[in-house]
N, C-alpha and C positions, 0 to 999 in steps of 0.2 A: 609487664604482665601481658599486654596486647601483643608484644613481640613473641612472647612464649606461645600464645594462642595461635598467632599466624604460622609459626614454625610447626606446631603439632598438626594444624589443619593441612599444611603442605605435605607433611609426612603421611597423613591419613589419605589425602588425595593420591599421592603417588603409589601408595600400598594398594589403593582400589583399582588402579589401571591394570593389574594383571587379570582382573575379573571383567571389567568393562571394555578393555582393549581400546581405550579412548585416552587422549591427553586430557586428564581431568583437571589439572591446574589450569590449562588454557580455557577449557569449558566453564570452570567456576568463575574465573577472573572475567573473561568476556561475557559470559552468561549473566554475571551480576549486573554489569553495566547495560547490556542490552535489555535485560529484564526491568531494571530501574527506569530505562528511558520509556519502554513501552507501558510501564505502570503510569508513569507521568502522563503519556498520551491518552491512556485509558481513563485516568481520573479527570483529565482536562475535557474529554470528549463527554464523560458522564456530567460534569458540571454544566457544560454548554447545553446538553439535553435537557437537564432540569430546568435550565433558564428558558429554553424555547418551549418547553411543556407548560411552564407556568406563567409566562410573560407575554405570549403572543397567541392568537387562535390557530388552529390547525390549518386554515387556509393559507395564512401567511407563511408557516413553516413549510407547507407543501409547495408553494410557489418559490420559495427560497431554495429547496432541494431541487427543484425542476431546473432552475437557472444555473445551479452548480454542476448539474448533470451536463447541460449544454456547455459550460466551460470545460468540463472534463473531456468532451468530444473534441474541442478544439485544441486541447493540450497535446494531442498526438502530434501536431505540427512542431512542436518544440523538441521532438525527437527523445522522449524519455528513456529509450534503450541505451543512450550514452551513458546513463548512470552506471549501469551493470558493466558495459564496455570499460569505462574508466576504472572501476572497482577491479577488474581483472588486470588492466594494465599497471595498476599501482601495486597490486599484490605481486607482480612480477617485476618491480623495481623501476617502472617507468612512470614516475609520478608527474613529471613535467608536461605530460599529456593533458593535463587539467585545462590548460589555456586553449589548446586547439579544439577541445571538446566544447568549451564554453562558446568560442566564436561560432562554431558550427550550430549549436543549439539556438543562439540569437538570431542567426541569419536565417535559418529555416522557420523559426517561429513567426518571423515577419509575413510569411505567406498565409499563416493562420489569421494574423491580425487583419490582413486585407480582406481575407474571406469573412471574418467577423464583422468588419465594417460594412461589407456588402449586405450581410444579414441585417445589420442595424438600419441601413437605409431602406431596406424592403419593409421592415416593421414600421418605420417612420412614416412611409408613404401610404401604409395601410391603416394608419391611425392608432397603432399600438405603441404608445410612447414609452411605457414602462419596460417592455421587452426591448425596444430600440435602444434605450439608454443602458439597459443591462448588457447588450452585446458590445456597445461602446465601451463600457468598462472593461469588458472581457478583451476587446481588441487593443486597448492600451496597455494592460497589464501582462498580456500573454508573453512577450518576449523576455520577461524578467521574472515572472512568477514562479516557475518551476525550474528555470536555467540555474538559478543560484543554489538549488539544493545539491548541486555537484559536490560541494565540500563535504556532504555527509558520505558519499559514496568513497571519496578520496580517504576519509578517515577510516572507514571500514577496510579498505584495501591496505591501510597502513597498521590496521589491528588497533588503532586508537579508539577503542570502544568507550573509554572514559570521556575523552573530549567530544565524540559524536553525541553521547548522551547528555553531557552539560549543555551543549549548544542547542540540541534539540529541545531539551526541557525549557531553557530560556525562551526559545521561540514559541513554544506551545503556551506557556504562562502568559507571555505578552499578548499573543493572538487571542486566546480564550477570555483573558481579562478585559480586552478592548471590546470584544463582542458582547460579554455579558453586560458591561457598563452601557454599551449602546442599546442592548434590548431593554434595559431599565428605562431608557429615555424615550425610545420610539419603536414602532414596528414597520417603519418604512422600508420597503425592500431594498430600494437603491442605496440608502444610508447603511443598511446591513451588509450590502455587498462591499461597499467601501471599507466597512469595519473589518471585514474578512480578508480583503486583498492587501490593503496597505500595510497593516502591521507585519504580515508575513513577508512582504517584499523587502521592507526595511530591515528586519531583523536577519533575513537570509542574506541580504546584501552585505550587511556588516560583518557576519561570520565568514561568508565566502571571501570577501576582500581580505580579511585578517589572516585567513588560511592560505590564499592563493599568492599573496605577496612574499611569502617566504620560499616559493617554489621557483626554480630557474625556468627561464623562457627558452631554453635551447631544446627544441623539439627534434627528435630523430624522425626524418621524413617517413621512413618506412614503418616505424612503429606508429606514427600518427595516422598514416593512411590505413594500416590494418585496424587500428582501434575505431577510427571514424567509420570504416566500412562495416565493422562488426556492430558498432552501435546503431547504424541505419538497418542492418538485418534484424537486430533485436527490436527495434521501433516498428518495422514492417510486421513483425510476428505480434506485436502488441495491439494492432489496429483493431482486429476483431475483438480482442479482449477489452479494449476501451469501450467500444460500442456495447459489448455485452454488459459491461460494468455500469452502463448509464441508461441504456435503452428501456430498461425495466421501469425506471422512474418516469421517463418521458411517456411511455405507453400508459402507465397507471394514470399519470396527469391528464392525458388526452381522453382516456376511456372513462375513468372514475371521478376525476376532479382532484384538487389539491388536498382536501381533507382526508380522502382515502389514501393519498400518497403519503400523508403525514403519519397515518396509522401504520403503513408498511415501513416507513423509515424507522420509526421507533420499534417496530417488531425485529428488525435485523441489527439495531444499532448495538445492543449488548453482545450478542454472540460475535459480531464482527469485531468489537474491542476485546473480548476475550481471545479472539484469534490473533490480535495484534502482537502480544508477546510471543506467540508461538512462531512468529516470522523471524525472531531472533535465532531460532535454530538454524534456519537456512543461512542467515547472515554469517553465523559463527562457522558454519562448515565451508562457505565459500572459499575464503583464503587458504584453508587447508587443502581442499581438493584442487584448487588451482595450481597448487605445487606438486601435485602427484600426476603420474602417468595414468593412461587408461589401464595399462596391465597391472599396476599397483592396486587400482580401484577393484578390478574384477578379481584379483586374488584375495581381497577382503571383503567380497560380497556376503559370505556366510555370517561374518560378524555384523555386517550392516543389516542384513535380513532380521537378526535378532533384535538389534536396537530399534529398527523400525517397528516390529512387533510390540515391543514394550512401549514405545511411544504412542502406537495406535490405541493400546489398552488404557494409557493414561488419558488420552483424549477422549475415549468412550466415557470414562469416569467423570471427566469434567462436564460433558454433555449431560449425564444423568443427573449430576448435582445441580446444574442450571435448570433443567426441567422442573426439579423439585422446588426450587427456591424462586422461580420466575414470577408466580402469582404475588408473592409477597413483595418483591422488588418494585413491581408496577404499582401494587396497592400503595406503597409508601413514597415513591418518587414520582410516578406518572399516573396517579389515579384516573385522569381523564382519557387516559389511553389503554383501559383494560381490555378493549377489543383486540389489542395487539398480542396478548399473552400467548393465545394458543398458536399463533403464526410464529412467535419467537421461539417457542418451545420445539416446534418441528424444525425450523430453521437451524437450531443449535446442533442437530444431528450432523450438519455438514462439518463441524469441527473436526471429525474423525478423519476427513480427507486431508487434514493438514500434514499427514506424513508425506504427501506429494511435494511439499515444499523442500524437503531434503533432496528428493530425487531431482527436482528442477534445479537446485543450486548446483548439484554434481554436474548435470549436463551443461549448465551455463558456464560453470568454471572450466570445464573441459572443451568449451567452444564447439559443442555438438550441434551445429546449425540445423542440419536436417532433422534431427529429433525434436528440436525446439520449434521449428516451423510446424511439424506434425501437431505437437501438443498445443501450441498457440493457435492453430487453426481449428482443430477438432473441437476443443472444449467450448470456445466461445460460439463457434458456429452452432453446435448442438443447443447451447444455452439460448442463443438469439432465436433459433427456430422454435424452441419450446416457448419462449416468451411471446412470440408472435402468435402462437396458437393457443396457449394456455390462459394468458392475461385476459383476452376479450371474453373467454368462456368461463373462467373461474377467479378472475380478479386477482386479489392478493394471494390466495392460496396457490393459484397457477404460478405466480412469480416465484414463491418459495419453493415449490416443487422443482421448477425449472432450474433454479440455483443448485439445489442438492444434486439433481442428475448431472448437471455440467461438471460440478466439481468431482463427482465420483469418476466421470469419464477422464478428467485431468489425472487423477491419482492413478488410475489403472495404467494409463498410457505411459505417465513418467516414470512409475516404478518398474513397468515392464521394459522400458527403454534401457534401464540399466543392465538388463540380462544380456542385451546384444551391444553393450558398450564396446567400441573399438577405437 
C-alpha cells in the first residue's frame, strides 16, 4: 500500500512540474529532509529557550549570550566561507577537497586562538576572572568547534539531505539535552559554556570522521587552490556580516546591561527559528544552480520571478500569523519575558526578506564574487551603522529596526543582482 501511495505521489509531482516549472520530485524529497532537520533545530532551540527562561535569571542568560557573541566574532578566523566553497566543489564532483579545506580551517583558526588567549590575559590582569576564563575556553575550542561542520556542507553538495538531517538532528539532541541538564543543576556561566561547546565538538568530530574516512585523499592541486581561494574570498565577505550578527548583543550588553539583552534575545528568538526552515530553500537551490550556466539562469528569470513572488506572499502570511499568536506563545512559554512581545512582532516582519536567500544561493553557486562582495559589504555595513546610532538612542527597538532595514537592503541588492547576472 505504501508503495502505491509513493507511486501516486510521484506521478502527481511530475504532473505538477508543467505548471511550477520546477523539479518537484527533487524539491519534495530534499525539502522533506531539510524541513525535518530545521524542525528539529527549531524544537531544540525552543526547548533550550524554555529552560533558560525558567531556570536562570535574565542577567545570567544575557551574559551567556554576550559571551557567545564574542565567540561568534572569533569564529571568523576559522574561515567559515570554506563551507560554501566545499559545497560548490562537491556539487561539481570534487569531493576529495574536504581534506584540504579542513587543514586550512584548522590552521587559520589558530590565529584566532592566539588572539583570544591575548584577550584572556588582558581580562585576567584587570581582575575580570569570569571573562578571562570564558575567552580561554573560546581559544581552546576555536580550532575544532566550527571546522568539523564541513561534513554537513559535503552532504549538501552530494544531495544527501537525508544523512545531513539525521546527523544534524543527533547533534542537536545531544547538545540541547546536555545544556538543559546542566541548567537544572547550575547557572554558573563557565560551566554552561563548557556544556555548550564540548558536546557539539564531540558529536561533530564523530560525524566528520565517519564521513571523511570514506573519501579519497588524492587532491587535484588546481581544484584545491581554486576552492581554498574561493573559500577565503567568501570568508572575507562574511567579516562584516559576523560583526553585524554579534555587535547588537555586545552593544546592548554594554549600554543596557545583561537583563535587557535577555529581553532582546527572546524577542528575536522565535522569528529567527521560524526563518531556520526557510534557509533550506537556498540549500535546495544551490546544487541545482551550481550545475547551470549563467545563460540558462537568465533564460529562466521570468519563471524565477513568479516563484519568488509566491514565496514572498507565503512569508508575509507567516509573519502575520506569528504577529497574531505571539502574545499567547509568550504568555504560555515565557511569561517573565512579556516585554519582548512587541519587539518580536515587529522583528517578524523581516521574514519577508527571506526571498533574498534564493538569490544569494544562485550568486554563490555561480561564483559571482563581485556581486557577493557588494552584498556582503553593503548589508552588514548598513546594519552596523544603524546599530551604532539607534541602540544608544532607542535601545531594543533601535536594534530591531536596524535588523529589518539591513535585511531589506540585502534582499533588494541580491534580487537585483540576478538581473545583471553574467
